[in-house]
N, C-alpha and C positions, 0 to 999 in steps of 0.2 A: 632311614634317612641318609642320602649321600654324605660323604666327607667332602667338605668344600676345598678348594686351594688355599693354600697360605697366602698372606701378602706377598711374599717373595716370590712364589710360584705365578701369582697372577701378574706381577710385573714382568717376569720371565717371558710369559706368553705374550703380552703386548709386544715385547722386544722382538719375540720371533716372527710374529705376524708382520711387523714392520719391515724387518730384515728380509723376509721371504718376498715381500711386495715390493720393495726397491729392488731388489735382485731382478725380479721378473720385468721391471720397468727398464732397467738397464741392459738386459739381455734382449729387448725388443719384443718380449712376450706379452707386455700391455702397451698400449698405444699411449705415448707421452701426453698426448693432448687430452685423452680421456682420463689419465692418472691425474693431471693438473686440476681438474674440477671435481673429480670423484673421490680418488683416494688419498691424495696429498694432504686436502685441508684436515681430514678427520685424522691422520696419522700424526700431523704436526702439533695436535693437541698433546700427545705423549711422548713423541720424540724428537730429537734434534736432527733435522733433515735439511741437508746443506745442498742447493742446486749446483751442478757442475758445469754445465754447459747448456746453451738454449739455441733456439732455432734463428736468432737474430730479431726476434720480434718480441722477446720477453718471456716466451714459454720455455721452460728447463726442458731438456730431452733426456739428461740422466741427473741421479741424485746420489748423495753419500749419506749413509745413516750414521750418526755420530753419538749414539746411546740415548737413553731415556731422559726425560726433564725431571728433575726432582719435584718441581712445583706442580707437576701434573698429578702427583699422588697425594694422598691424605695420610693423616697419622693414625687412622683408626685399625683396628685388628677384630672385625666382626664376624662370627660365624652366624649367618642369617638363618640357617636351618635350625639352629639352637635358639635363636631369639623367638621365632615363631611357634615353637614346640610348647604344647601344653604339657608339661612334665608330669609323669605320673597321673594322668588323667583318670578320673574316679568314675566309677560305675555302681550304682546302688539299686537295689531290686527288691520289692517286698510282694508276696502274693498270698492272699487269704481266700479259702475255699470252705464253703459251707454246704453240706448235703443233708438231706432228711426226706421224710415221706412216710406213706403207709403201705398196705399190700396192694392197694390200687392205684397210688400216685407216688410220684417222687418229685423233690424240688431241690434245685441246686443254685448258689450263688457264688459268684467269684469275682474277686477285686484285685487289681494289679497296679502297682506304681512302679515307675521306670525312671531313673535319673542318670544321664550319661554326659561326661565331658568329652569333647572332641579332641583329636590329636593335635589339633592348632589352637591357638589362644582365641578366647571369644567365641569358642564353639561349645553349644551345650543342647541337650535334647531332653525333655520331660514328657513323659506320657502316662496318663492315668485311664484305666479302663475298668469297666464292670460288666458282668453278665449275669443274667437271671433267666432260668428255664425251669419248665416244669412238664411232666407227662402224667395223664391220668387216663384210668379205664372207666368212663362214665356209666357204661352198662356193659354187659357181656358182649355186646355187639359193636358199641360205640367208644372209640378212644381219640384223645385229641391231645395236643400239646403246643407249646410255642416257646420262644426264646427271644429275649431283648438283649442288645448289647450296645454299649456305647463307650466311645473313646475319645479322649481329648489329647493332643500332642501338640507342644510348643517349642520350636527350635530357634535358637538365637545363634547367629554367625556371623563372622565378617568374611564376605564375600571372597572367593579365591580368584581374584582377578588374574594373578600370575599363572594360572594353570595353562593359558595359552600365549601369554604375552611375553615381552622382554624381560621382565624382573621375577622369575623363578629364583627362589632362594638360594639355590646352589649355583647359579649363574650370575648373580649380583657381585659386583666387585667388593672385596672384603675390606678394603682401605677406608671405608666410610663409617664414621660413627653413626649409631642409630638415632642419636639424639644430639641436638646443637646445644650451645650453652645455656639456652633459655628453656630447655627441656621439650623443645618442639622436635617432631619427626624431621629428621634430615631427608633431602630428596636426592636423586641421582641425576647427573647431568647426562643429558642424552645428546648432547652436541655431536658427538662421533657417529651416531646413528642417524640422526635426523638432519644434520648440517646446520642446526640452530640451536640456541640454548634452551631447549626442552626440559623441564623439570619432571622426572619421571618419580611417581611415588613407590617407596620402598615396599618390600613385602610385608614388614611389620606395620607400616601406615595402612596398606591395603586391607588387612585383617581387622582393622578397627572400623570398618564399614559397620553400620547397624542394621543388621538384617533381622527380620522376625518373621517366621512362618508359624501359622495356627492351623490345625486340622481338626475338624469335627466329624466323627464318623458314627453313624447309626446303621445298625442291622437288627432286623426284625422279621421273623418268620412265625408262621403258624400253621398246623395241618389238623386234619380230621380224618378218620379211617372207619368205615362201616362195614361190618360183615354181613352181607346180604344172606348167605348160607354157607355152609362148611366149605372152605376152599376158595370162595368167591368174595372179594372186598372191593370196596370203591375207596378211591383215595383222592383227597384234594389238598393243595397245599399253596400258600402264598408267601412270598419273601420280598421285603422292600429294604433297600440299602440307600444310604444318602451320604455323599461326601462333599463337605463344604470347607473351602479353604481360603485363608486371607494370607497374603505375602507382600512384604515390603522391604525394601533397602535402601537406606539412606547413605548417600557417599558424601562425606564432608569434603571441603577443599583440599584438606591434607592427605587424602586418601585416593586422589584421582590424578592423573597425569596433566601438566600444566601446558598446553599448547598456544598460550596468549601471544607468544612471539609471532604467530602467524596471524594474529588478528582476532582470534576468538577471545572470549571472556570466562575466566574459570569461576564457575559457579558450583555450589552444592547442589546435589539432585536428589529427588525422592521417585523412586519408581514402586509402583504398587499394583497388585491385581487381586481380583477375587474370583472364585469358581465354584460352581454348584452342580453336582452330577448326582443324579438319582437313577435308580434302576428297580423295577417292578417285574417280578416273575409270577405268573399263575399257572398252576398245572392241575389237570384232572387226568386221572387214569383209573383202569379197572385191572386187578389181579386175578387170576384163577390158578389154583395149585390143585393137582389131582393126582393121587397115588394109589396103586393097585397091583398086587402080585409082583413087587419088584420094579414096576413101571411108574415113573413119575414125570408129569407133564406140567410145566408152567408156562403161562401165556399172559402177556400184558399188553396193553394198548393205551395210549394216552395223546392228550394234545396239550401244547404250552404255548403261552404267550410272554415275550419279553419286550418291555419298552425302556428305552433309554433316553434320559433328557439331560442336557447340560448347557449351561449358559455361563458366562463370565464377561469381566472387563479388565481392562488395563489402562493405566494412565500414569503419566510423568509430570513431576513438578521441578522447577528450578529457582535459584537465587532465594536464599533463606538469610534472615538476620544474623544467625550464628550457626556454628556446626554442633552445639551440643543440646540446646534447650529449646529454641523455637524451630522445630523441625517437623512439625506436622503440615499437611496440606494447607490448613487455613493460615500458615505463616509464609507460604510460598508468594513470589512477585508474580508468577505467571504459571500456567499449565503448558507443557509442550505437546502432548498429543492425548487422546482418550479414544479408546477402541471397544468395542462390544461385539459379543458373538452369541449366537443360540442355535442349537441343533437338537433335533429330535429324531431318533431311529427306533426301528422295531424289528422283531424276528418272530414269525410264527412257525410252530413246529407240531409235526405229527410223527409219532414214534410208536414202535412196537417191538415185542420180542417175544419168541417161542422157543422154548428149551425143554430137551428131554433126556432122561436119564434111565437107565435100565440096571438095577442091582448095583447102583453106584460104580458101575464098571465101564459103560459105554455112555459118552455123553454128547449132545449136540446142541447148537444153539444157532437161532438165525435172528438177526436185527434188521429192522428196515425203519429209516426215519426219512422225513423230508422237510425242508426248512425253506423258509420265504423271507427274504431280507430286504429291507427298504433302501440298502446302499446300491442296489442295482436297478437298471432301468426296466422298462416293460419288455417282456419275454426272456428275461434274464434272473429275474428275482428268485425264482423256486430251483431247488437242486435236490437230488435223490441220493441217498446214501446207504446201499445194502451192505450187510456183513454176515459172515458165516463162520462157526468155529466147531471143531471137533475135538474129543478127548477120549483117551482111552486109558483106563486105570490096569496098567499091565500086571500090576501085584495082586489083583483080584481074580486072575485067571487060575483054572484049576492046576495048570502046569506049573504054577509059580508057589503053590502051597507048600511045596517040600524045600523051597529056598528060604531058609529062616533068617538069613543075612539082609533080605531085601525087606524094608518095612513099607516103603511106598515107592511107586514108579509109575509115572504118569506121561504120557506123550499128547501133546497138543498141536494142532493145526488150525491155522486161522486165515481168512481172506476178508478185506474190509475196505470201505472207502470213508473218507472223511473230507470236510472242507474248510475253508478259511474265507474271512471277509476282511482281511487285514488291510484296508484302505480307509481313507477319510469318507465322510458322508456325500452321497450325492455328486460323485464325480462324473456321473454320466449327462449332468445338466449344466447349463452355462448361467452363471450368477453375475451380477453387476454389483460393483461397489463404487462409493464416493471416492473421488480424488480430490486433488487440490484446487483452491480458488482461482488460481491464476491461469486457467485455460480459456475461459470463456468471460473475459472483462470482469473477474471477481466473483462471478457465480460458481457455485459447486458443480463440479463436473461429475457425471456418471460415467463409469468406464466398465470394461469387461474385466472380471477377476483374473487371477493368474492362471486359472486351470483351464485347459483345453478339454472340453467335454468328450467322453468316449462313451457313446451309446451302447457299444458292445461289449464293455467291460462287464465280467460276470464272475462266478464263484471260482476260487482256486480249489482244485481237487487233487486228492491224494489217495493212490490205490496201495495196499500194504498186503504182503504175504508173510506170513511168521510161522516158524516150527519152533517148538520149545520141547525140553524134557525136564520134568521135576523129579527129585529122588531123594530117598532117605533110607540109609544103610547101617547095618551094624547096630541094630537095637536104637535107631535114631541118633546115632553118635556123628554120622557123617552125612550132611546133607547139602543140597545144591540145586542149582537149575542152570539151564543152558538154552540160549534163544537164539535163532537167526532170523534176520528178516530182510525183506526186499521192498523198499517204499519207492514209488514213483509219483512224482507231483507233475501234473500237466496244467499249463496256463497260469504259473506262478505270477503273482501281481507284483509289479516291479514300476519304477518310474522308467518312461520310455521318452526317446527324443521328441521335442515339441518344435513346430516350426515358428522360429522367431517372428517371421513377418506377419503371424497372426496376433502378436502382440501378447503371447502368452509364455509363461516358462516352466508349467507343470503339464504333465499328461502321464496317466497311468493305463497300463493295459496288460493283459495276460500274454506276456511275451516269452516266459521261461518254462522249458520243461526240465526237471531236475529229479535225479536219483539218489536215494540213501541206502547203502546195504551195508549190513554189519552184524556183529554178534555182541551178546552179553553172556558172561559167565559169572555165576556167584557160587562160592563153596564156603562151609562152615564145618568146623570139626571140633569135637570136645577132646581136648587132649587129656584133660582128667576130669573124672566124674565120680566123685565120692560124696558121702553125707555132708561133709563139712567143707569140702575143698572141690571147686570146679574151675576149670579152666577152658574158654572156649576161644576159638581163632577163626576168623572170617576174612575171607579175601574176595574180591570182584575185580573183573577186568572187562572192558568194553572197546569195541572199534567200530566206528562209522566212516564209511568211505561215502563222501559227498561228490557229486559230480554234475555240472549242468551239461545236459544232453543236447538241448537245442535251443536257440535264441528265436527260432522262428522267423528269421531274416530282420529282426530288429538291429538298428544301428543305436548303439548306447552312447550316451552323454559322453564326451571325449575325457571328462574328469573322472568318470567312472567305469571307463571301457576295461580297464584292467581287472575290475571285480567281477566281471562277467565274462568269462572266457570258455566257449564250447570245449569241453573235454577235461575241463579243470574244476576243482572245487569252488563254490561261492565264496567270495572273499579271497582273492589272490593279489599278489604284488609283482609286478614286472618291473625288471630293473637291469643294470648292466653287471656283468661279471669282470671282476677285477683280475687279470693276470698276474700283475706284479705292481711294484712300484718302480718307476723309470729311475735308473741309476747311471744312465749314459747318454750324453747328448747326441752321440753318433747313432744310437739306435733310434732316437727320435727323429733325426735328419733323415735316415734311412727309410723310416716308414712314411715320412712325409713326401718324399721324392717318389715314393711307389703309389702314393694315394691319387686317385684321378681329379680330387679336389685341391691337390696341393698340401693338404693337412690331414693326418690320420685321425687326430681328434679336433684339435683347433690351435690358433695360433698362440695360445698363451700355455700350451703344455710345455713342462721343463722337467728337469731332474727334480724327483721329490714328489711328482704328480703320479696319479693313478695312470697304468696302462690298462685301458679296457679291451675285452675281448671282442675281436671282430667276427661276430657269430656267423654272419651270411658270406663272410669272405670277400666283400667288395672293396676292401682296402680303405674304408672310411668309416669312422664310428658315428652313428645317428640312431634315431629312434628305432630303426628296424633292427639293431642288434639287442634289443632288450630281451630278455627271457624271464620266465616265471622264477623268482628267487625265494618266495615265501608264501606259505599258505597257512591260514588259521587252523587248519584240520590237524588234530593230533594223531599219530599212528594208533596209540591206545592211551586208555586213561581208565583210573578206577580208584580202589581204597583197599586198605587193610584195616581189620578190627579185632581188637584183643580184649577179652574181660577175664577177670580173675576174681573169683569170690571165695573168701575164707571165712566161714562163719559169719559174723556180722559186717565184715571188712570188704568192700567193693572196690576194684581198681580196674579202669578201662582206659584204652587210647585208642585213636583212630589216626591213621595215616591217609593222607590223599596224594594222589600222583597223576601225572600226565606226561607223554613222550612223543616228541616229533614236531609239534606245531612251531611256526617260526613267525617272527615280526620284526619290524624294524623300530629302532628307538629313535623317535623323532629328536631329543635332545642333541644326539651325536651327529645328525644329518644337518641340523641347524649350527652347530658349533664349527662344522667345516666351512660354513659360509664365510667366517672370518670377521665378524664384528668387532671393531674396536672398542674398548671399555667394558667388554663382558668377560665374565670368567668362563672356565669350561669344566665340564664334567671331568673328574679324577681319571677317569679311564682313558679318556681322550689324551690328557696331558702326559699320561705315563706311556702312552703307546702311539704317539704322533711322530712322523718321520723328521729327522735332522741329521746332519753329517755325522753325528755321533750314535744314531739309531737307525741305520739304514734298512734294517729288518722289520720296521714298524708295521702294524697293523693298519694304521691310518696315514693318509697322505699328509704332506705339509699343508699348513693353514696360511692362505694368502687372504688380503682383505679383499672382499667382494668375490671371491672364488673365480677368477677369470678362467681357470682351467676346468671348471665343472667337477671338482672332487666331491662337492655335496650331493650331487645327483643319487638317485636310489641306486644302490648297489650291493652286492652280496657282502662287502665288508661292513655294512651297517647293519646286517641281518644276524639275529641270534636265536637260537631255539628257546622257546619258552617252556622247555621241560623243567619239571621240578618234582621233588619228593618233600612233602611238608606234615609235619607233626601237627595236625589240625586240632586235636583236642585232647586233653589228658584230664581224667577225673577220678578222684580219690574220695570215698565216703564211708563212713562209719556209723551204723545204727545202733543206738544204746540197747542193752539187754533188756528183754520183755519184762523180767521180774523187777527191774529198777524203775521202767516207766510206769508199770502197774501200781508200783507203792507211790507213784507221783499223782496218780489219777489221770495219766496221760497216755494217749494211744501209741504214739511212736516219735521218737526224736532222732533225726539223721543229720549229722554235721558232714559238710562237704568242702571240697577244695577242688578247683579247676583251672585249667590254663588253656588258652587258645592261640594257635599260630605261633608256637613256641619256638621253632627253627625252621628253615628251609634250606634244602640243597638244590641249587640251580645254577646254572651258568648265565643265566639272564642278567644283564648288567643293570636294568632298571629297578625301580623300587618294588614291583611286584609281578611276577611272570604271569599271574592271572589277570592283571589289569591291562587290556587292550581294548580297542574300540568296540562299540556294541553294535555298530552298523556294519553291513557287508563291506561297504566302501573303506571303513576304518577298521576291519577286523585284524589287520595286519600291522597295526601301529600302536604305539604307546607313548602318551605325552605326560605320565607320571604325574597327574593331577593331585593324587591323594595316596598316601601310604598304607600299607596293611599294619593294623595295630596287634601288638601281643596283649591278652587279656588274661589278668589273673583273678579269679573269683573265689569268695570264702563266703559260707553261708550256713544257716540253720533251717531245717524244716521239720516241722511239728503237726501232728494230728491229734486232734482231741475227741 
């Protein structure tokens, strides 16, 4: 968690913002008429602002700032980050496994119970699961087996409304008490933000939403195999999965923002949805395995059918008698909306494999499959995916037999094709949806849905070349593998521009050609190898270089254009380069005089503001001066593994690392906008410009940011590089002589820790937590922190 500002620091921030803004008004950098309506009313809530002169019609042209108002601040001293934390969140887990069988069959049963408290209050997850499986040889030719599993999970939560809003716990003013004299949640005055007395719910109140999510998951599979004759088998299997979910979130009146000042009514609301998803997969295949005189041939051919069904609904209710008891749908005064969806999709596959091996020295394998997907239109449903791989066991050659320090050496080469259907169903067709009742005299209207159909949308295809080397040396003490690959995706599926005149907002097409090139290296070494003492160290490193090769003439949506740049990785951020922070008005005046527009940046730029780099040399800063300032692609990443075993004692730890990726921290960018009444991130507070801190990283903060210091720039970008102690595990197995005397198979006690410490220069909560989509892959809004976990347990077998 962040360390929030103290009350005195929060007050100082408000004073700085007011002082900077008044200075900009008096210096002519902010239009006094704009300031009169936009900045002054909000600043007058916190500061004593005295008009000095006006235009003769009552509008002041200059002001004097005469310090903060004492009555603008409260007597509280609240650390909101501590208030919402679930201190020492508990996790417990129990697992029971039973195994049994005969010479011809085996049976296994497993049960698991899991109970975890979240990092924030009112967050909890419980999960129960069981699995039953058996395999049996019915006859010498016929074998069969099946497995059934079921799990139920229930999550209770207070929804994190502040993840994207104005009330993140580390940005909420600390001078407010969490509860009033009646024990009710206090609200936060949003007047300085909205220009009217809006009552914002505190982070503590927001986490008292009543959220419930329940998931029922069933997985079942069965197979039968029949040996027709030696080496030839027929195999059939079926698998069925079902996922049913129910979710609801009740928001009491004290947990939502109150905008009734604008004429709306404050109601408690209940949002609920259900979903049912099922997948059935049926496969038949024939296998043939032939061996003779060092030759081995394996052939397989099969056919598969996959069917997916999904349906669900969503509904919302409002106005309940109270906030605690009568909160079910039947207690609501009205229903706001109801939606329903259903979708079916399928995939038919034909696949085959032919592999050859000679004396376990030369290996070759060819694969071919073809898939037909219902997601694509006529003529585009089917795609073909061939693949070929070769292997050479060099250590089996005669010239290697005298090299006793090489235990295994294998060279691998492969080429293959894969495909993706990563789009929604039936985007090649036009559908109709119901619209509001106010278009045709109160009758329901039927309109086109938001999707513009693309009849030519088709499979996204990827071709890959791979070369690898596996080795084991010095009596298998030093092992490793090295792979290099070249992957090229043609016609990647992505959202494309849609003509708004058509009344649509969504259009998908095969618009991107993308390449991925890289390597993976994995090494392991037995530092010690004795009867009672072993020590193994492992290391892996990988690098992937992603690049958009072609956009095939596509014009990307203006809000996503930076994420799709030819010649750059997918997921980039363009922004401005900061040369310095202005420290001389003479320099600003000289740049303005040389600019063809009269202003180098804009009329509000003054001392303490950023000086952006004029990348194209035209004398004016605009969108054309932006450069790529961040990519989500690291230079390399990997892990370090260590295991020490001494008799019955085991100790292991895993490090995880990444180097070179960059992202922008959203909180920093939002803070530079200069909203009154909000606190700041501590890093911004410690490193923002003032006359006493001219070498600061961040520019001065002015209300409404008229100089544009909050625009995306390299000053807001940080590397997300890190080295993390991901896991530590210590276990001890009781001596066998002792457990035998207790009639117990084995008892192991263990202790472990996860995410114990991280070395990083990333100022956010977690360097791994960045956006999950291409357009957000270079930003982080710090919605949920990474948890440290300590576990203690006992494992016993009977």
